[in-house]
ZADO-1210 file (C-alpha; in nm, 4 decimals, padded with zeros to 6 digits):
<atoms>
<atom x="09.2280" y="13.9521" z="05.0596" code="MET" pos="1"/>
<atom x="09.2679" y="13.6887" z="05.3292" code="LYS" pos="2"/>
<atom x="09.1792" y="13.6859" z="05.6966" code="GLY" pos="3"/>
<atom x="08.8824" y="13.6762" z="05.9328" code="ARG" pos="4"/>
<atom x="08.5873" y="13.9133" z="05.9215" code="VAL" pos="5"/>
<atom x="08.3644" y="13.9372" z="06.2275" code="PHE" pos="6"/>
<atom x="08.0099" y="14.0656" z="06.1710" code="VAL" pos="7"/>
<atom x="07.8195" y="14.1699" z="06.4835" code="ILE" pos="8"/>
<atom x="07.4495" y="14.1829" z="06.4013" code="GLY" pos="9"/>
<atom x="07.3159" y="13.9491" z="06.1353" code="LEU" pos="10"/>
<atom x="07.0187" y="14.1381" z="06.0009" code="GLY" pos="11"/>
<atom x="06.9557" y="14.2664" z="05.6494" code="LEU" pos="12"/>
<atom x="07.2594" y="14.4988" z="05.6426" code="ILE" pos="13"/>
<atom x="07.5069" y="14.2809" z="05.8314" code="GLY" pos="14"/>
<atom x="07.4044" y="13.9722" z="05.6380" code="GLY" pos="15"/>
<atom x="07.4250" y="14.1499" z="05.3025" code="SER" pos="16"/>
<atom x="07.7727" y="14.2847" z="05.3808" code="LEU" pos="17"/>
<atom x="07.8842" y="13.9332" z="05.4747" code="ALA" pos="18"/>
<atom x="07.7591" y="13.8019" z="05.1396" code="LEU" pos="19"/>
<atom x="07.9365" y="14.0827" z="04.9502" code="CYS" pos="20"/>
<atom x="08.2653" y="14.0128" z="05.1259" code="ILE" pos="21"/>
<atom x="08.2364" y="13.6358" z="05.0681" code="LYS" pos="22"/>
<atom x="08.1690" y="13.6970" z="04.6980" code="LYS" pos="23"/>
<atom x="08.4720" y="13.9256" z="04.6531" code="GLU" pos="24"/>
<atom x="08.7207" y="13.7550" z="04.8859" code="HIS" pos="25"/>
<atom x="08.6982" y="13.3773" z="04.8555" code="GLU" pos="26"/>
<atom x="08.9750" y="13.3053" z="05.1079" code="ASP" pos="27"/>
<atom x="08.8106" y="13.5029" z="05.3881" code="VAL" pos="28"/>
<atom x="08.6385" y="13.3375" z="05.6849" code="THR" pos="29"/>
<atom x="08.3210" y="13.5174" z="05.7907" code="ILE" pos="30"/>
<atom x="08.2367" y="13.4847" z="06.1590" code="VAL" pos="31"/>
<atom x="07.8998" y="13.6105" z="06.2819" code="GLY" pos="32"/>
<atom x="07.7356" y="13.6952" z="06.6099" code="PHE" pos="33"/>
<atom x="07.3806" y="13.8018" z="06.6803" code="ASP" pos="34"/>
<atom x="07.2065" y="13.8544" z="07.0117" code="ILE" pos="35"/>
<atom x="06.9290" y="13.6405" z="06.8611" code="ASN" pos="36"/>
<atom x="07.0913" y="13.2972" z="06.8393" code="SER" pos="37"/>
<atom x="06.8251" y="13.1813" z="06.5919" code="GLU" pos="38"/>
<atom x="06.9357" y="13.4527" z="06.3479" code="GLN" pos="39"/>
<atom x="07.2944" y="13.3358" z="06.3817" code="ALA" pos="40"/>
<atom x="07.1981" y="12.9738" z="06.3164" code="ARG" pos="41"/>
<atom x="06.9917" y="13.0782" z="06.0150" code="LEU" pos="42"/>
<atom x="07.2852" y="13.2824" z="05.8813" code="ALA" pos="43"/>
<atom x="07.5097" y="12.9777" z="05.9046" code="LYS" pos="44"/>
<atom x="07.2490" y="12.7522" z="05.7432" code="MET" pos="45"/>
<atom x="07.2022" y="12.9978" z="05.4530" code="LEU" pos="46"/>
<atom x="07.5772" y="13.0244" z="05.3988" code="GLY" pos="47"/>
<atom x="07.5867" y="13.3925" z="05.4894" code="VAL" pos="48"/>
<atom x="07.8568" y="13.3246" z="05.7479" code="ILE" pos="49"/>
<atom x="08.1099" y="13.0426" z="05.7889" code="ASP" pos="50"/>
<atom x="08.1233" y="13.0279" z="06.1685" code="GLU" pos="51"/>
<atom x="07.9063" y="13.1329" z="06.4628" code="ILE" pos="52"/>
<atom x="08.0749" y="13.3149" z="06.7498" code="ALA" pos="53"/>
<atom x="07.9431" y="13.2277" z="07.0930" code="GLY" pos="54"/>
<atom x="08.0045" y="13.5854" z="07.2071" code="ASP" pos="55"/>
<atom x="08.1650" y="13.9087" z="07.0906" code="ILE" pos="56"/>
<atom x="08.4926" y="13.8353" z="07.2701" code="TYR" pos="57"/>
<atom x="08.5589" y="13.5080" z="07.0857" code="SER" pos="58"/>
<atom x="08.4728" y="13.6535" z="06.7459" code="GLY" pos="59"/>
<atom x="08.6652" y="13.9786" z="06.7848" code="ALA" pos="60"/>
<atom x="09.0074" y="13.8906" z="06.9275" code="ILE" pos="61"/>
<atom x="09.1514" y="13.7385" z="06.6075" code="ASP" pos="62"/>
<atom x="08.9505" y="13.9363" z="06.3505" code="ALA" pos="63"/>
<atom x="09.1110" y="14.1438" z="06.0757" code="ASP" pos="64"/>
<atom x="08.7881" y="14.3384" z="06.0160" code="LEU" pos="65"/>
<atom x="08.5042" y="14.3941" z="06.2621" code="ILE" pos="66"/>
<atom x="08.1694" y="14.5192" z="06.1284" code="ILE" pos="67"/>
<atom x="07.9159" y="14.6379" z="06.3854" code="ILE" pos="68"/>
<atom x="07.5709" y="14.6238" z="06.2283" code="SER" pos="69"/>
<atom x="07.3487" y="14.7047" z="06.5250" code="ALA" pos="70"/>
<atom x="07.1168" y="14.9839" z="06.6412" code="PRO" pos="71"/>
<atom x="07.3077" y="15.3042" z="06.7153" code="VAL" pos="72"/>
<atom x="07.2723" y="15.2854" z="07.0948" code="ASN" pos="73"/>
<atom x="07.3900" y="14.9236" z="07.0994" code="GLU" pos="74"/>
<atom x="07.6773" y="15.0156" z="06.8666" code="THR" pos="75"/>
<atom x="07.8127" y="15.2586" z="07.1252" code="GLU" pos="76"/>
<atom x="07.8038" y="14.9859" z="07.3926" code="ASP" pos="77"/>
<atom x="07.9739" y="14.7350" z="07.1625" code="ILE" pos="78"/>
<atom x="08.2526" y="14.9833" z="07.0811" code="ILE" pos="79"/>
<atom x="08.3129" y="15.0405" z="07.4515" code="GLN" pos="80"/>
<atom x="08.3387" y="14.6649" z="07.5070" code="PHE" pos="81"/>
<atom x="08.5726" y="14.6146" z="07.2110" code="LEU" pos="82"/>
<atom x="08.8053" y="14.8765" z="07.3589" code="ALA" pos="83"/>
<atom x="08.8625" y="14.6447" z="07.6555" code="THR" pos="84"/>
<atom x="08.9653" y="14.3448" z="07.4431" code="LEU" pos="85"/>
<atom x="09.3127" y="14.2358" z="07.3221" code="PRO" pos="86"/>
<atom x="09.2309" y="14.2971" z="06.9543" code="LEU" pos="87"/>
<atom x="09.4825" y="14.2522" z="06.6731" code="GLN" pos="88"/>
<atom x="09.6866" y="14.5711" z="06.6359" code="SER" pos="89"/>
<atom x="09.6044" y="14.6146" z="06.2657" code="ASP" pos="90"/>
<atom x="09.2321" y="14.5350" z="06.2897" code="VAL" pos="91"/>
<atom x="08.9854" y="14.7780" z="06.1348" code="ILE" pos="92"/>
<atom x="08.6573" y="14.8366" z="06.3180" code="VAL" pos="93"/>
<atom x="08.3633" y="14.9895" z="06.1320" code="THR" pos="94"/>
<atom x="07.9891" y="15.0228" z="06.1784" code="ASP" pos="95"/>
<atom x="07.6773" y="15.0695" z="05.9670" code="THR" pos="96"/>
<atom x="07.4825" y="15.3167" z="06.1780" code="GLY" pos="97"/>
<atom x="07.2614" y="15.5995" z="06.0474" code="SER" pos="98"/>
<atom x="07.4249" y="15.8569" z="06.2758" code="THR" pos="99"/>
<atom x="07.7956" y="15.9163" z="06.3145" code="LYS" pos="100"/>
<atom x="07.9022" y="16.1980" z="06.5483" code="SER" pos="101"/>
<atom x="07.8193" y="16.0224" z="06.8762" code="LYS" pos="102"/>
<atom x="07.9439" y="15.6868" z="06.7512" code="ILE" pos="103"/>
<atom x="08.2772" y="15.8245" z="06.6328" code="VAL" pos="104"/>
<atom x="08.3108" y="16.0118" z="06.9619" code="GLU" pos="105"/>
<atom x="08.2532" y="15.6900" z="07.1562" code="SER" pos="106"/>
<atom x="08.5273" y="15.5244" z="06.9436" code="ALA" pos="107"/>
<atom x="08.7898" y="15.7471" z="07.1091" code="SER" pos="108"/>
<atom x="08.8427" y="15.4565" z="07.3490" code="ARG" pos="109"/>
<atom x="08.9568" y="15.2447" z="07.0528" code="LEU" pos="110"/>
<atom x="09.1836" y="15.5241" z="06.9352" code="LYS" pos="111"/>
<atom x="09.3498" y="15.5277" z="07.2805" code="GLU" pos="112"/>
<atom x="09.4261" y="15.1562" z="07.2303" code="GLN" pos="113"/>
<atom x="09.5795" y="15.2212" z="06.8866" code="GLY" pos="114"/>
<atom x="09.2835" y="15.0581" z="06.7099" code="ILE" pos="115"/>
<atom x="09.1496" y="15.2000" z="06.3832" code="THR" pos="116"/>
<atom x="08.7810" y="15.2874" z="06.3785" code="PHE" pos="117"/>
<atom x="08.6207" y="15.4173" z="06.0581" code="ILE" pos="118"/>
<atom x="08.2548" y="15.5054" z="06.0765" code="GLY" pos="119"/>
<atom x="08.0432" y="15.3714" z="05.7916" code="GLY" pos="120"/>
<atom x="07.6875" y="15.4071" z="05.6626" code="HIS" pos="121"/>
<atom x="07.5676" y="15.2046" z="05.3618" code="PRO" pos="122"/>
<atom x="07.2657" y="15.3966" z="05.2389" code="MET" pos="123"/>
<atom x="07.0560" y="15.1062" z="05.1212" code="ALA" pos="124"/>
<atom x="06.7733" y="14.9018" z="05.2633" code="GLY" pos="125"/>
<atom x="06.4624" y="14.7010" z="05.1906" code="SER" pos="126"/>
<atom x="06.1058" y="14.6624" z="05.3106" code="HIS" pos="127"/>
<atom x="06.2189" y="14.3201" z="05.4376" code="LYS" pos="128"/>
<atom x="06.4338" y="14.2570" z="05.7442" code="SER" pos="129"/>
<atom x="06.6437" y="13.9786" z="05.8930" code="GLY" pos="130"/>
<atom x="06.9257" y="13.7709" z="05.7553" code="VAL" pos="131"/>
<atom x="06.6910" y="13.5757" z="05.5269" code="SER" pos="132"/>
<atom x="06.6420" y="13.9004" z="05.3294" code="ALA" pos="133"/>
<atom x="07.0183" y="13.9560" z="05.2840" code="ALA" pos="134"/>
<atom x="07.1302" y="14.0028" z="04.9217" code="LYS" pos="135"/>
<atom x="07.4636" y="14.0485" z="04.7462" code="GLU" pos="136"/>
<atom x="07.3103" y="14.3206" z="04.5276" code="ILE" pos="137"/>
<atom x="07.1634" y="14.5305" z="04.8105" code="LEU" pos="138"/>
<atom x="07.4301" y="14.8008" z="04.7931" code="PHE" pos="139"/>
<atom x="07.4922" y="14.8125" z="04.4176" code="GLU" pos="140"/>
<atom x="07.5259" y="15.1776" z="04.3091" code="ASN" pos="141"/>
<atom x="07.4163" y="15.2927" z="04.6548" code="ALA" pos="142"/>
<atom x="07.6109" y="15.5606" z="04.8397" code="PHE" pos="143"/>
<atom x="07.8318" y="15.4243" z="05.1175" code="TYR" pos="144"/>
<atom x="07.9463" y="15.7070" z="05.3469" code="LEU" pos="145"/>
<atom x="08.2729" y="15.6668" z="05.5381" code="LEU" pos="146"/>
<atom x="08.3654" y="15.9068" z="05.8192" code="THR" pos="147"/>
<atom x="08.7332" y="15.8560" z="05.9072" code="PRO" pos="148"/>
<atom x="08.8834" y="16.1011" z="06.1550" code="GLU" pos="149"/>
<atom x="09.1884" y="16.3045" z="06.0565" code="ASP" pos="150"/>
<atom x="09.4325" y="16.0690" z="06.2263" code="TYR" pos="151"/>
<atom x="09.3230" y="15.7734" z="06.0110" code="ILE" pos="152"/>
<atom x="09.5681" y="15.7106" z="05.7265" code="SER" pos="153"/>
<atom x="09.4529" y="15.6963" z="05.3649" code="LYS" pos="154"/>
<atom x="09.5963" y="15.3442" z="05.3505" code="GLU" pos="155"/>
<atom x="09.3551" y="15.2292" z="05.6204" code="LYS" pos="156"/>
<atom x="09.0602" y="15.3867" z="05.4409" code="VAL" pos="157"/>
<atom x="09.1603" y="15.2222" z="05.1134" code="GLU" pos="158"/>
<atom x="09.1997" y="14.8889" z="05.2921" code="LYS" pos="159"/>
<atom x="08.8438" y="14.9147" z="05.4265" code="LEU" pos="160"/>
<atom x="08.7187" y="14.9991" z="05.0771" code="LYS" pos="161"/>
<atom x="08.8984" y="14.6904" z="04.9479" code="SER" pos="162"/>
<atom x="08.7246" y="14.4748" z="05.2068" code="TRP" pos="163"/>
<atom x="08.3908" y="14.6237" z="05.0959" code="LEU" pos="164"/>
<atom x="08.4639" y="14.6235" z="04.7235" code="ASN" pos="165"/>
<atom x="08.2063" y="14.3515" z="04.6615" code="GLY" pos="166"/>
<atom x="07.9252" y="14.5862" z="04.7572" code="THR" pos="167"/>
<atom x="07.9733" y="14.7742" z="04.4275" code="ASN" pos="168"/>
<atom x="07.8713" y="15.0842" z="04.6235" code="ALA" pos="169"/>
<atom x="07.9770" y="15.4438" z="04.5662" code="LYS" pos="170"/>
<atom x="08.2051" y="15.5449" z="04.8547" code="PHE" pos="171"/>
<atom x="08.1994" y="15.9038" z="04.9788" code="LEU" pos="172"/>
<atom x="08.4292" y="16.0429" z="05.2480" code="ILE" pos="173"/>
<atom x="08.2684" y="16.2982" z="05.4795" code="VAL" pos="174"/>
<atom x="08.3184" y="16.4174" z="05.8357" code="THR" pos="175"/>
<atom x="08.0919" y="16.2689" z="06.1066" code="PRO" pos="176"/>
<atom x="07.9289" y="16.6098" z="06.1559" code="GLU" pos="177"/>
<atom x="07.8659" y="16.6563" z="05.7836" code="ASN" pos="178"/>
<atom x="07.7243" y="16.3049" z="05.7641" code="HIS" pos="179"/>
<atom x="07.4691" y="16.3760" z="06.0348" code="ASP" pos="180"/>
<atom x="07.3679" y="16.7047" z="05.8768" code="TYR" pos="181"/>
<atom x="07.3228" y="16.5509" z="05.5301" code="LEU" pos="182"/>
<atom x="07.1330" y="16.2424" z="05.6474" code="THR" pos="183"/>
<atom x="06.9299" y="16.4598" z="05.8825" code="GLY" pos="184"/>
<atom x="06.8026" y="16.6553" z="05.5825" code="ILE" pos="185"/>
<atom x="06.7420" y="16.3713" z="05.3338" code="VAL" pos="186"/>
<atom x="06.6506" y="16.0837" z="05.5653" code="SER" pos="187"/>
<atom x="06.5842" y="16.1549" z="05.9325" code="HIS" pos="188"/>
<atom x="06.3730" y="16.4686" z="05.8828" code="PHE" pos="189"/>
<atom x="06.1498" y="16.3124" z="05.6118" code="PRO" pos="190"/>
<atom x="06.0735" y="16.0243" z="05.8491" code="HIS" pos="191"/>
<atom x="05.9481" y="16.2767" z="06.1061" code="ILE" pos="192"/>
<atom x="05.7313" y="16.4527" z="05.8471" code="ILE" pos="193"/>
<atom x="05.5831" y="16.1235" z="05.7183" code="ALA" pos="194"/>
<atom x="05.5013" y="16.0134" z="06.0734" code="ALA" pos="195"/>
<atom x="05.3423" y="16.3508" z="06.1523" code="SER" pos="196"/>
<atom x="05.1217" y="16.3370" z="05.8392" code="ILE" pos="197"/>
<atom x="05.0020" y="15.9887" z="05.9334" code="VAL" pos="198"/>
<atom x="04.9340" y="16.0902" z="06.2930" code="ARG" pos="199"/>
<atom x="04.7345" y="16.3960" z="06.1858" code="GLN" pos="200"/>
<atom x="04.5372" y="16.1845" z="05.9403" code="THR" pos="201"/>
<atom x="04.4661" y="15.9258" z="06.2111" code="GLU" pos="202"/>
<atom x="04.3235" y="16.1970" z="06.4370" code="LYS" pos="203"/>
<atom x="04.1052" y="16.3408" z="06.1615" code="LEU" pos="204"/>
<atom x="03.9857" y="15.9915" z="06.0661" code="ALA" pos="205"/>
<atom x="03.8086" y="15.9606" z="06.4011" code="LYS" pos="206"/>
<atom x="03.5533" y="16.2125" z="06.2785" code="ALA" pos="207"/>
<atom x="03.5440" y="16.1055" z="05.9125" code="GLU" pos="208"/>
<atom x="03.5216" y="15.7329" z="05.8386" code="SER" pos="209"/>
<atom x="03.6000" y="15.7675" z="05.4654" code="LEU" pos="210"/>
<atom x="03.9549" y="15.8918" z="05.5279" code="ILE" pos="211"/>
<atom x="04.1193" y="15.5473" z="05.5743" code="PRO" pos="212"/>
<atom x="03.9635" y="15.4238" z="05.2500" code="ARG" pos="213"/>
<atom x="04.0665" y="15.7304" z="05.0502" code="LEU" pos="214"/>
<atom x="04.4154" y="15.7234" z="05.2038" code="ALA" pos="215"/>
<atom x="04.5008" y="15.4080" z="05.0117" code="ALA" pos="216"/>
<atom x="04.7210" y="15.4218" z="04.7020" code="GLY" pos="217"/>
<atom x="04.9162" y="15.7450" z="04.6698" code="GLY" pos="218"/>
<atom x="04.8814" y="15.8438" z="05.0352" code="PHE" pos="219"/>
<atom x="05.0324" y="15.5134" z="05.1419" code="ARG" pos="220"/>
<atom x="05.3200" y="15.5635" z="04.8973" code="ASP" pos="221"/>
<atom x="05.4184" y="15.9115" z="05.0116" code="ILE" pos="222"/>
<atom x="05.4013" y="15.8089" z="05.3783" code="THR" pos="223"/>
<atom x="05.5465" y="15.4586" z="05.3531" code="ARG" pos="224"/>
<atom x="05.8545" y="15.5457" z="05.5590" code="ILE" pos="225"/>
<atom x="05.6251" y="15.6060" z="05.8561" code="ALA" pos="226"/>
<atom x="05.6084" y="15.2252" z="05.8792" code="SER" pos="227"/>
<atom x="05.9763" y="15.2035" z="05.9758" code="SER" pos="228"/>
<atom x="06.0868" y="15.0586" z="06.3099" code="SER" pos="229"/>
<atom x="05.9812" y="15.2905" z="06.5990" code="PRO" pos="230"/>
<atom x="06.2645" y="15.1609" z="06.8175" code="GLU" pos="231"/>
<atom x="06.5274" y="15.2313" z="06.5538" code="MET" pos="232"/>
<atom x="06.3973" y="15.5796" z="06.4751" code="TRP" pos="233"/>
<atom x="06.3687" y="15.6732" z="06.8416" code="LYS" pos="234"/>
<atom x="06.7434" y="15.6100" z="06.8785" code="ASP" pos="235"/>
<atom x="06.8371" y="15.7798" z="06.5517" code="ILE" pos="236"/>
<atom x="06.6398" y="16.0956" z="06.6337" code="LEU" pos="237"/>
<atom x="06.7932" y="16.1222" z="06.9795" code="LEU" pos="238"/>
<atom x="07.1426" y="16.0722" z="06.8356" code="HIS" pos="239"/>
<atom x="07.0844" y="16.3498" z="06.5798" code="ASN" pos="240"/>
<atom x="06.8804" y="16.5666" z="06.8153" code="ARG" pos="241"/>
<atom x="07.0431" y="16.9083" z="06.7633" code="ASP" pos="242"/>
<atom x="07.0359" y="16.8989" z="06.3830" code="ILE" pos="243"/>
<atom x="06.6749" y="16.7796" z="06.3763" code="LEU" pos="244"/>
<atom x="06.5627" y="17.0549" z="06.6147" code="ILE" pos="245"/>
<atom x="06.7229" y="17.3066" z="06.3782" code="GLU" pos="246"/>
<atom x="06.5506" y="17.1496" z="06.0772" code="LEU" pos="247"/>
<atom x="06.2143" y="17.1468" z="06.2561" code="LEU" pos="248"/>
<atom x="06.2537" y="17.5177" z="06.3333" code="ASP" pos="249"/>
<atom x="06.3175" y="17.5802" z="05.9626" code="GLN" pos="250"/>
<atom x="06.0157" y="17.3634" z="05.8717" code="TRP" pos="251"/>
<atom x="05.7885" y="17.5646" z="06.0998" code="GLN" pos="252"/>
<atom x="05.9067" y="17.8834" z="05.9272" code="THR" pos="253"/>
<atom x="05.8380" y="17.7217" z="05.5885" code="GLU" pos="254"/>
<atom x="05.4856" y="17.6184" z="05.6894" code="MET" pos="255"/>
<atom x="05.4124" y="17.9621" z="05.8342" code="ASN" pos="256"/>
<atom x="05.5079" y="18.1027" z="05.4939" code="GLY" pos="257"/>
<atom x="05.2627" y="17.8715" z="05.3183" code="VAL" pos="258"/>
<atom x="04.9930" y="17.9602" z="05.5688" code="LYS" pos="259"/>
<atom x="05.0492" y="18.3289" z="05.4924" code="MET" pos="260"/>
<atom x="05.0182" y="18.2660" z="05.1181" code="LEU" pos="261"/>
<atom x="04.6785" y="18.1028" z="05.1797" code="LEU" pos="262"/>
<atom x="04.5610" y="18.3738" z="05.4169" code="GLU" pos="263"/>
<atom x="04.6504" y="18.6378" z="05.1570" code="ASN" pos="264"/>
<atom x="04.5026" y="18.4275" z="04.8726" code="GLU" pos="265"/>
<atom x="04.8229" y="18.4955" z="04.6816" code="ASN" pos="266"/>
<atom x="04.7565" y="18.2938" z="04.3690" code="SER" pos="267"/>
<atom x="05.0786" y="18.3669" z="04.1813" code="SER" pos="268"/>
<atom x="05.2964" y="18.3042" z="04.4872" code="ALA" pos="269"/>
<atom x="05.1226" y="17.9708" z="04.5524" code="ILE" pos="270"/>
<atom x="05.1823" y="17.8736" z="04.1889" code="TYR" pos="271"/>
<atom x="05.5504" y="17.9717" z="04.2198" code="ASP" pos="272"/>
<atom x="05.5802" y="17.7703" z="04.5406" code="TYR" pos="273"/>
<atom x="05.4705" y="17.4481" z="04.3701" code="PHE" pos="274"/>
<atom x="05.6550" y="17.5307" z="04.0472" code="GLN" pos="275"/>
<atom x="05.9873" y="17.5725" z="04.2277" code="GLN" pos="276"/>
<atom x="05.9302" y="17.2512" z="04.4225" code="ALA" pos="277"/>
<atom x="05.8470" y="17.0666" z="04.0985" code="LYS" pos="278"/>
<atom x="06.1578" y="17.1966" z="03.9204" code="GLN" pos="279"/>
<atom x="06.3903" y="17.0918" z="04.2020" code="PHE" pos="280"/>
<atom x="06.2231" y="16.7549" z="04.2463" code="ARG" pos="281"/>
<atom x="06.2196" y="16.6801" z="03.8717" code="ASP" pos="282"/>
<atom x="06.5927" y="16.7623" z="03.8583" code="GLY" pos="283"/>
<atom x="06.6843" y="16.4997" z="04.1166" code="LEU" pos="284"/>
<atom x="06.8679" y="16.1932" z="03.9781" code="PRO" pos="285"/>
<atom x="06.6168" y="15.9223" z="03.8882" code="MET" pos="286"/>
<atom x="06.8544" y="15.6245" z="03.8843" code="LYS" pos="287"/>
<atom x="07.0688" y="15.7086" z="04.1847" code="GLU" pos="288"/>
<atom x="07.0122" y="15.5316" z="04.5132" code="LYS" pos="289"/>
<atom x="06.9675" y="15.7861" z="04.7896" code="GLY" pos="290"/>
<atom x="06.9238" y="15.7945" z="05.1646" code="ALA" pos="291"/>
<atom x="06.5770" y="15.6404" z="05.1546" code="ILE" pos="292"/>
<atom x="06.5395" y="15.3116" z="04.9639" code="PRO" pos="293"/>
<atom x="06.3720" y="15.3803" z="04.6310" code="ALA" pos="294"/>
<atom x="06.0619" y="15.2301" z="04.4806" code="PHE" pos="295"/>
<atom x="06.1113" y="15.0580" z="04.1453" code="TYR" pos="296"/>
<atom x="05.7427" y="15.0559" z="04.0619" code="ASP" pos="297"/>
<atom x="05.5714" y="14.9446" z="03.7430" code="LEU" pos="298"/>
<atom x="05.2115" y="15.0559" z="03.6860" code="PHE" pos="299"/>
<atom x="04.9972" y="14.8152" z="03.4842" code="VAL" pos="300"/>
<atom x="04.6475" y="14.9041" z="03.3552" code="ASP" pos="301"/>
<atom x="04.4460" y="14.5857" z="03.4061" code="VAL" pos="302"/>
<atom x="04.0812" y="14.5018" z="03.3369" code="PRO" pos="303"/>
<atom x="03.8726" y="14.3726" z="03.6257" code="ASP" pos="304"/>
<atom x="03.8306" y="13.9993" z="03.5683" code="TYR" pos="305"/>
<atom x="03.9093" y="13.6960" z="03.7880" code="PRO" pos="306"/>
<atom x="04.2681" y="13.5748" z="03.7737" code="GLY" pos="307"/>
<atom x="04.4222" y="13.8797" z="03.6087" code="VAL" pos="308"/>
<atom x="04.6793" y="13.9274" z="03.8865" code="ILE" pos="309"/>
<atom x="04.7789" y="13.5588" z="03.8733" code="SER" pos="310"/>
<atom x="04.8076" y="13.5937" z="03.4970" code="GLU" pos="311"/>
<atom x="05.0570" y="13.8802" z="03.5220" code="ILE" pos="312"/>
<atom x="05.2632" y="13.7266" z="03.8028" code="THR" pos="313"/>
<atom x="05.2697" y="13.4089" z="03.5994" code="GLY" pos="314"/>
<atom x="05.4321" y="13.5948" z="03.3108" code="TYR" pos="315"/>
<atom x="05.6962" y="13.7331" z="03.5458" code="LEU" pos="316"/>
<atom x="05.7608" y="13.3944" z="03.7036" code="ALA" pos="317"/>
<atom x="05.8041" y="13.2413" z="03.3575" code="LYS" pos="318"/>
<atom x="06.0903" y="13.4877" z="03.2968" code="GLU" pos="319"/>
<atom x="06.2303" y="13.4404" z="03.6493" code="ASP" pos="320"/>
<atom x="06.1664" y="13.8043" z="03.7467" code="ILE" pos="321"/>
<atom x="06.1365" y="13.8537" z="04.1219" code="SER" pos="322"/>
<atom x="05.8925" y="14.1055" z="04.2697" code="ILE" pos="323"/>
<atom x="05.9052" y="14.2621" z="04.6158" code="THR" pos="324"/>
<atom x="05.5479" y="14.3910" z="04.6464" code="ASN" pos="325"/>
<atom x="05.2217" y="14.4017" z="04.4555" code="ILE" pos="326"/>
<atom x="04.9104" y="14.6086" z="04.5207" code="ARG" pos="327"/>
<atom x="04.6048" y="14.7567" z="04.3477" code="ILE" pos="328"/>
<atom x="04.5288" y="15.1279" z="04.3313" code="GLN" pos="329"/>
<atom x="04.1842" y="15.1482" z="04.4883" code="GLU" pos="330"/>
<atom x="04.0616" y="15.4972" z="04.4042" code="THR" pos="331"/>
<atom x="03.9758" y="15.4679" z="04.0334" code="ARG" pos="332"/>
<atom x="03.6287" y="15.5068" z="03.8891" code="GLU" pos="333"/>
<atom x="03.6732" y="15.3670" z="03.5381" code="ASP" pos="334"/>
<atom x="03.6656" y="15.0027" z="03.4383" code="ILE" pos="335"/>
<atom x="04.0415" y="14.9443" z="03.4508" code="ASN" pos="336"/>
<atom x="04.2345" y="14.9212" z="03.7735" code="GLY" pos="337"/>
<atom x="04.5983" y="15.0092" z="03.8299" code="ILE" pos="338"/>
<atom x="04.8208" y="14.7247" z="03.9419" code="LEU" pos="339"/>
<atom x="05.1402" y="14.8496" z="04.1054" code="ILE" pos="340"/>
<atom x="05.4308" y="14.6022" z="04.1090" code="ILE" pos="341"/>
<atom x="05.7504" y="14.6850" z="04.3011" code="SER" pos="342"/>
<atom x="06.0943" y="14.5446" z="04.2180" code="PHE" pos="343"/>
<atom x="06.4309" y="14.5277" z="04.3901" code="GLN" pos="344"/>
<atom x="06.6220" y="14.6933" z="04.1039" code="THR" pos="345"/>
<atom x="06.5680" y="14.9148" z="03.8004" code="GLU" pos="346"/>
<atom x="06.6925" y="14.6278" z="03.5825" code="GLU" pos="347"/>
<atom x="06.4146" y="14.3989" z="03.7117" code="ASP" pos="348"/>
<atom x="06.1550" y="14.6693" z="03.6436" code="ARG" pos="349"/>
<atom x="06.2750" y="14.7059" z="03.2844" code="GLN" pos="350"/>
<atom x="06.2677" y="14.3298" z="03.2310" code="LYS" pos="351"/>
<atom x="05.9146" y="14.3153" z="03.3739" code="ALA" pos="352"/>
<atom x="05.7923" y="14.5915" z="03.1452" code="GLU" pos="353"/>
<atom x="05.9304" y="14.4074" z="02.8419" code="GLN" pos="354"/>
<atom x="05.7869" y="14.0773" z="02.9651" code="CYS" pos="355"/>
<atom x="05.4338" y="14.2110" z="03.0112" code="ILE" pos="356"/>
<atom x="05.4559" y="14.3766" z="02.6705" code="GLY" pos="357"/>
<atom x="05.5456" y="14.0445" z="02.5088" code="ILE" pos="358"/>
<atom x="05.2838" y="13.8278" z="02.6797" code="TYR" pos="359"/>
<atom x="04.9895" y="14.0727" z="02.6953" code="SER" pos="360"/>
<atom x="04.8423" y="14.3946" z="02.5598" code="ASN" pos="361"/>
<atom x="04.8217" y="14.5598" z="02.9031" code="PHE" pos="362"/>
<atom x="04.9560" y="14.9144" z="02.9101" code="GLU" pos="363"/>
<atom x="05.2484" y="14.9797" z="03.1479" code="THR" pos="364"/>
<atom x="05.4190" y="15.2902" z="03.2777" code="SER" pos="365"/>
<atom x="05.6733" y="15.3868" z="03.5425" code="ILE" pos="366"/>
<atom x="05.6531" y="15.6508" z="03.8142" code="GLY" pos="367"/>
<atom x="05.8551" y="15.9694" z="03.8105" code="SER" pos="368"/>
</atoms>
């Protein structure tokens, strides 16, 4: 495809989409704008974009595709502004926000101008942020939800997919309302629960100093999403308010049920509760990318001697295997420690496991 693509917001998602489009469509000019001018300059220097727009107006008026990759509240404001501009009649406008109903509703102004808006949500991410973390492979095999309204033609939807073909994502078409319900269950609600667990633990830690030390390792893993951006999640929760209130009501009922099992000392029912949870959890796809970015962790049993971590990372560097995080499990009593190495992809984890097996006799395993 040929033309001009305008990316508003040059963070991890916007930058990665720009790279995917450049890879797939060599004759396309990528124009970028970011409220942080340093991010825009860095994007140009890294080759993520071809041109920097001084403002949204100059980047949007001759664009064939406009991608809004900004926080959900800002996205609404940007859509309202775009509706006042003399955009090309066949331009497609899309976004990358985590909520859709309010954003699609705000795009009615574009519809009145005859402009096509198709809501989008690439369900991928990283522990890193900013355009310097942008990667062509970020969306590979991830779900990419599109929420076109009924008036949008199939041709327009297919054209947007063609623009985004370089993501190698799995496109799903859902309604804005269904999108918010689904992501509320598998993404927004778990973030609330993780934050609540951490907050309760923080309060209890004031009376028991050992809690922070014991909360390393597994506790950090199951609550890692509580470290997400407070500003971003404030906006997402308010945008998806009604669905999350409904889910919290259901959660309170669920917890009251567990409380009753404990009060009644119902051993068999408690067993069944965990057994059913285990069966459902174990049946979830292991290699699919879901709403929350997955860990690709490799566990390495290592003896406690100086330089062992450098030794292992040296093996990985020798094979040009990139890691995203490395940490030691702290709550073990035997002589060996557990080194946990995180990778960007399942392929990198497999390569690392083979590499460590070749260069050492350290035992490795993966999580489940």
